[in-house]
N, C-alpha and C positions, 0 to 999 in steps of 0.2 A: 364204305360199305352200305349199301342202304338195306336197313330190317324191311322183311316181308311183314304185312297186314297183319295174318295167324300168328308171328313171331312175337309182334307186341304184344299182342293179345293173351300169348302162355304167358310173359312176360309178367305182366300185369297180375293175372290169377296168382301165379308163385307168391308175387308180392304179398297181395292180400291174405294168403294163406300164413305167410311168416307171419306178417302184423300179427295175424289173430291168433297165430299160435304163442306169439310171446303174448300178449295180453293176456290172454289164458291164464300162463304161467305166473305173471305177476298178478293177477287176481288169486289165484289158486295156493301164491306161500304169501300173502298178505294176510294179518290177522282180519278176521273176521266179525265187525262186531255189530252182528243183528244180532235178535233176544229169540230168535231161530237155535242161536250157537250153542252148543253142549257145556263151551266153556264155562257161560255164564250161572251153571246150575249150582255149583261148592261156594261160588262169592256172594253170591243172593241170599243160600243160604244162611252164611257168615253173618253178612247184614242186616237179616229177621233177627237172628240170635244178638245184637248188638242192639237194635232199636228195642228189643222184648227187655232184656236185663238192665238197659239204661232209661226206660220209662218206669221198670218196676222200683228200680233205687230212688228216683226222683221225684215219684210219689211220695212214699217213705219221708223223702227229707223234709219237701213242701208240707207235707199232713202236719211235721213238728214244728213247721214257719207260721201256721196257718192260712197255708196253702198259697205262702208268698216265695219266691225263690230268694231276692235278697233284699227283705224289708228291714223300714226304721222298725226300731221299737226299744225294748231291754232284751239284754243278755243274759240267758240261761243255758247252762247246760250244753256250751259252744254252738248255737243257736241265737238265732236273732227272731223275738217272739212281738209282731205284730200290736198294735194296740188297736182293738177295734169298737171300745164304748172309753169314751173322752168326756169325763164330765157333763154327762145328761145327751152327749152326741155320738152319734153312731159312723164308723167309717171302715164297716165291713165291705169287704170287694164282692162286685158282682160275679154271674158267671163266664161274663166275657174278657174281665181280668185274671180268673183264676184259671182260664185256658191257656191266657199268654204268660203268666209267671210260670206254670208246668212246662210250655211248650220252652220257654228258657232258660230252665232246667234242666232238661233232655239236652240240649244242646252242647254242653262241655264233653258229660263223660260219654255222647254218643261219638262226637267228631274222636276222642281220645281211644276209642274203642276200636270203630274204622281203621286209625292208626295204625291197632297191632294186626290189621289182619293182613297173611300174607300169601296172594294171589302171585302166583309168577307169570302174570299177563298186564293185570289190570290194579289199579290205585282210587277206591271209591273215595270220594269227597265229599264232605256233606254242605250243601248249599243252603238250604232252609229248613225248619220246623214248625209244625205245628199241631193244634189239639183239637178236639173233639168231647168236650162231656156231654155223654148218654145217660141216658135212667140208668143202666146197669154196667156201661163199659165206657172206656177212655180210649178212643181212638187217636191213634198218633200218625201221622204222616209227616216222612224225612223226605225230600228230593237232594237225590244224590247223584255224583255222578261217577262215572266210572272212565277213568282216563288209563291210556296205554304204557306201559314202565317207557321211559327214553332210550332206554335199549335196544328195543324194538322196533324194525322200521316203520315208519308210519307215511310213506310215500302214496299220493294217489289214495288216502282214505280219510274219512273222517274220525279224526284217533279218539272219540268223546262222547260217551251218551249219557243223557242226563234221564233220569226216569223217578216215579214218583211211588216212595214203598209206603204201605201202610202193615200196623200192627195194630191189634185190637187187645186192650187191657183188663181184665175182666174186674171192673171193682164200680160200686154202687158211689162212685166219689163224690157225688155232689152230697151225701147226706150229711155227712158230720156238719159241714158250712152252713147245710141249713139248719142244724139242730141249733148251733151258735147264733144263728139269727134269730130262732125264736128266743133264746137266753138271751140276746141283746135287748128284745125288744118288750122283753120285764122286766129289765132295769127299770130301779127310782134316785133318784139323784142324792136323798136322804140314807141308804142303806139298801144292804144287798138282799135281795130276795131269793133267799139261799132254798126255803119250801119248793117255790116254785121251778127253782133248777131242778131239783130232784126229782120232780114228777117229770119236768120235760126230760131227765135222762132214763126215769122207769118207763115213759112212753116208750123209748126211743129203742130200749135195751140199748143203752151204754152205759158205763162206768164214766167218774169222772174226779178228776182231782184238782183242789184247792192249792196254787205255789203263790205265797208273798215274796216282791223281788223289791226294793226300794219302795217304790209309794206305788208300786201296780200289784192288782195282785192277777195271777197268770188262773187261766182253768185253761184243765186239757182234758179232754175229751177223749175216750178208749173206745174204742169196739174191737173186742174181740173176736167178730164173724166176719167184717166186711173185707179183709184181707189174708194171703196167706202167712201174716203175724199179727199180732195186735198192732192197731193202726193209731197212731195218736194224732189229735188236730188240737191245737195250741192255741190260745190269743191272751190278751190282756184285756183289762179294766182298768180304770181310772177315774178315783171318785176327789173329792173334794175331802177335804182333811178329816175333819170330822166323821165324815161319810166312810172314809179311810179306815180310822180307827175302830170303828163300827163293823165293820169287813174282817179285819183281822181277829177281833173276839169272836163275831158270828164264826168263822174259820176255823179256831181252836175248839168252840162247842162243837163245830162240825165233827173235825178230825176225832176229837172225845169221843163222841158217838158211834163212830164208826169203827173205831179202834175195840 
């Protein structure tokens, strides 16, 4: 039986309509991975919350370790304190190093926090962290991928979106490292310049504590207004043996005056 030309055309049109309808249904039923989807609102709020809390906790942690994440140095109060003055030589880190150390410190708690997010569609996975220390703010950047759960049908769609999230932490982060640098600059090989350290602390409205651990003198700078809690920045000084004995004597005299 030979079909007429008009009948062929009708069947072609019907076929096209069926194909279009099927395609529409598939797309409509598939998870929509676009940034305009309202499904992203809840999980992105959780992501920003994770970045903020992880950053604040990490800022406190590295402050107690002289701005470093995993430094080498002297163990004290469950932390390792870096040596920033070693027998006449300054080893204090620069701003770039502090940014890298803070980024590394944020990664682990942020990873853990993202893992705890319960979302019916997406799994957030941390790819990379970066920090930028400004005058009065630390900007934290986290590259995070949103991946669909395995149980969701992923056919015919790109099942991963990677986006860059930013969070600003209000803190004059570089203040205490700069004060530490001033203290390092006035060090003398043969003695601890206590009066100069006191002047520097007073000028910058910070407190300080001296702590002796083995052959190392620790200085802990304390700023009560810098952060939402008293903020500590601790580093170590190492002198020649005679100078160290003198440092201990001066420390005891200073503590007596303070008390």
